[in-house]
N, C-alpha and C positions, 0 to 999 in steps of 0.2 A: 504494499500500500504505499502511496506517495501522499505526502503532506505539503500542501502550499504553505509557503511563508510569506514572501514579499512579491511573489510573481505578478500579483493583480495591481499592485499600487503603481501610481503614476511616477513617483520618484525614482522607483527601481528601473522601471522601463526607460525613463530619460537618461540615465547613465549611459555614456558611450562605450563603456569597456565591455568586450565580448563575454558572452555567457558560455560556460564550459562545465564539464563534468569533473567532479572532485571527489576522490574516494580516500577513507581514512576513518578514524575512530573520534567520534564525537566526545569531547571531555568538558568539565566545568573548568572555569579559569578564574583565578584570584584576581580581581581588579582593584588597584589602589584608587583609594577615594580622595579626591581632592578638586580643586577649582578648575583645572584643565584636564581631568581624568575623562576617559571614555567609558562609564560604568556600564553601558549597553554591550560592552565586549566580555560577557560573562562567560563565553563557551570559546573552545578551539577546536580545529580540525587538526588531528594529527596524522600526517600522511606516512607513507611507508619509509620514506627517507628520514623520518623523525622531525620534519618540519612542523613547527606550530603555526597555524593560521589562525588569528584571531577572528572571530564571528560577530557581527553585528546582529544583536538579538533584543532590540528595544521592543518590549511589550508582547514578546512571542515566547517566552520562558515556558508557558503552558504546553505550546505545541512541540518544543524541542526536548523538554524533559524526558520523555519517553525513550528518547534516542542516546542519552548520555550512557557511555561506556559501551555502545554498540559500534560495529562497522556500518557506515554509511555511504550513500552515494548523494552528493549534492548536485544541484543544478545552481551556479552562482557566478557572480562576477567578483573579480580581485580588483577592488578598489584602492587607489593610492591617494591617501589623505596628507601625505608628507608635506605639501605645500601649505597646508593648514597647521603643521606642527604635530601630526599624528604618525601615521604609517600606512602600511597595507592592511586591509581586512577584507573578509569575505562577506558579501551581501548575498544571502541565500533566496533563490527562488522557490526551489522546493527540496525535500528530502525524503529518502526512503532508506529503509534499511537493507543491508546485504542480503540478508535472509530472504526478503521479499522477492529478490532477484531469482532465487532459486525455487520457488513455489510456483 
């Protein structure tokens, strides 16, 4: 089963970055709290090469929580906010578990 996250939102579709498939394990992420912190980056995708990709998850914790600790496939855009003083993060269109792919 696939869960839509931001695929239907105007702001997601408006981003010019290409959407692609990402595979890895979804994990909780400790986010430092402060005036310039991105508290919505409370999850990360850990890929096979052990790269940690922060995930933008504002107001979608309920949809993502069942996937924590599981191997997943994301349709997402890698958005670079370095110009605003942050970094790269994944914006998710949809998520599904790898288990669902084999059923």
